[in-house]
N, C-alpha and C positions, 0 to 999 in steps of 0.2 A: 506717116508710119503707122502701121496697123498694130493694135494692141493684141495681147495673147488671147483675150476673150473673143475678139472679132475673128481671129484666125481659127480658133476652135469652132466657133459658130459657123463660119463660112465653110470649113471642111465638112462639118456635119450636113450642112445644107446642100453642098455639092454631091455628096454621096446619096442624099435623100432623093435626088432627082430620078434615080433609077430604082432605088430600093424602098423608099418611104422613110420618113423621119423616125417613126416609132421603131421600125425594124432595125434601122441603122444604129440608133441609140442603144437599143437592147443588145444587139450584137456587139457593139463597142464595149459595153460593160462586161459582157460575158467573156470577151477576148482578154480584157485587162485582168480579170480574175484568173483565167486560165494561165496567162503569162506569168503571174506572180505566184503560181502554185508549184514552182520548181520542178516542172516536168510531169507532175502527177496527172494533169488533165490535157496532155498533148493531143490525144485522139479527138477530144471535144473541140480543141482549138482548131485543128485541121478541118473538121466538119464545118465549122462556121466560116473560116477564112476562105475556103474553097468556093463559097458562093460569090466571092468578089474577084474581079479581075486584078491583075498585078498592079496597075496604077492606083486602083481603089484601095488595095491593101497597103500601099505606101501612104496613102492619105490617112488611113486609120492609125498608122504608127505616128504620123505627124500630129494627128489630133491628140494622141496621148502626150506627146512632148509639149504641145501647147497647153494642155490641161495642167501638167505639172508646173509649168512656168507661172501660170496665173494663180494656181493654188498657193504659191509661195507668197504672193501679194507683196507686202513691204519687207518681207524677210521673216515674218513671224509665222506664216502658214495659216492653216485653219480657215481658208477661204472656200466657201461652198459653191464652186463653179458648176458642178453637176446639178445640184438642186435648183439653182437659178435657171439654168438652161431647160431643165425638165418643166418647170412652171411656165416659162415663156413660150415653149415650142411644142409641148406634148400634152400635159395634163389640162391646162387652161381651166383649172378649178374643178375638173370632173370629179365626182364623188367627194366633193369638199376638200380636195387636196390643195390646200393653201398652207404652205410651210410658214412657221413662225419666223419673222425677220431676225437676222443674225444679231442686231443690237439688243433685241428683247431676250434672245437666248443668252447673250453675254451678261445682261443685267440679272437674269434669274440665276445664273451660275454664281455671280458675285454675291447674291443675297444668301447663298448657302455657305456654310463653313467649308474650307478646304478639307478634302478627305485625306486619309492616310495613304501611303504607298500600298498598292495592291488591294486597297479597299474597293468594293464593287459599286459601280454606278450603272443603273438600269433605266432605259427609256423604252417602255412597252409599245409605243407608237412613234418610232424614231424618224420616220420620213427619210430625209437624206442624211440624217445624223448631226444636225446643227446643234441640238441640245448637248449631245455628247462632246462635240468639238468645243462648245462654249465651256463645258466643265473641264475639258482638258487644258484650257488656257490657265486655269488656276490650280489644277491638281493633275499635273502631267503624268504621274506614275501610278494613277489609279488603273483598275481594270474596268473596261467599258463593255456594256452589254446593250444591244439594241434589237428590237423585234418590230416587224411590220408585215401586214398581210399582203402588201403589193411587192412583187418580186423586184420590180425596178427600184423601189425605195430601198429594199434590203441590199441590193447590189450597190447602190450609190453609197449607202452607209459603210459597206464593206470596203469599197475603194477609198473613200474619204479617210477611214481609220487606218488603212494600210499606208497610204501616201503621207499621212501625218504621224506615222509610227505610234499608233495607239493600239495597245494589245487588248484582246478581249474576244467577244463572240457576237455574231449577227445571225439572227434567226428569221427565216421567212415563215411566218406562222400567224395565226389568229390569236392574239393575246387574251381575248375574251372567252373563246370556246376551247382554247388550249389545243387547237388543231395544228399540227406541225407538218410543214411541207419540205423543208430543207434548211441548211445553215452552213456557216463557215466560222472558223476561228482564225484570228490573226495572232501568230505566235512566233517567238524567236527560234532559231535552229542552232545546232551545235557550231556551225560556222559563223554565227553572229549575225546572219542575215535573216530577217523575219520573212514569213511566208503566209500565204492564204491556204488553209486546208479545209476541204469540205468534210462535214461531219454528219453523222446520223442522228436520229431522234434520241437514241440511247446515250449518245455522247454529249448531247446538249445540256448545258447548265440552266438555260432559261426555261426550257420546256418542263412543265410541272409533272412530276412523276406521281401519278395517283396510285394508291394501294390497290392491288388486284383483289377482286372479289373472290373469296374462298367459300365454297359450298360446305356447309356443315354436314358431317356424316349423319344420315338418318338412322335412328335406332329402330330396328324392326320390333313391331308389337309382339308381345309374348303369345304363343299359341297354347290354348287350353285344350287338352285332350279330354273328351267325354268318355267316361267308362262305358263299357259295352252294355252293362245291365241297366244303365240309365238311358231312358228314351230321350232323343233329342227334341221330340215334339210331344210335350205332355198332353195327356188326355183331358178333355173337358169334364170337369166334375159336375155332379148334380147337387142341387140344394137339398133335396129329400130323396132318400133311397128307400125302396119298398122291397 
């Protein structure tokens, strides 16, 4: 009997034979974010899914189901299936992308005191969101904020937070240079169903708002008028006059 992880991995590998593993994984995450945006990103969803034939589209939906099953784990959730698949099949340590093992994340979270409800928790280099998920195990009702310069990592964190009912924001940005590329918030709706909503730089809470430089008004120098009877170029005087 196949496990959920094997099913998820096999579905990704089957789709990769025609499209490539990196493109399939990136498209899969983009489709998941669009699907949980409550119709706001329908056009983007159709643009991506139209690249795949109908049997392949069914496999993508099956992969989402397999992902949800394995993320549940023993029933407590917070299992980083996406991050592990990304490490094993895509990044291979490129650019130093080795994620912190989940037990270490859980240990570091336990070393901190539980935060109050709605208190903010930030990881400026979130990877797949393991640190945030570790903190959510002890402080379930905090607000979680993650940022990463890799769009794949930002998407993984966004999906992990959504499927584990963690509210907050994920920014695709460079935390060192403060350069912002895009972001999403995971928020509840009036109907009680949470959603993923894409936000702009101005809406982001993570992006540092630097004060705008204001130019000081330059005071013009006073103009001194020279009387008509006074020569602007004085004559050279003589030491002795005869």
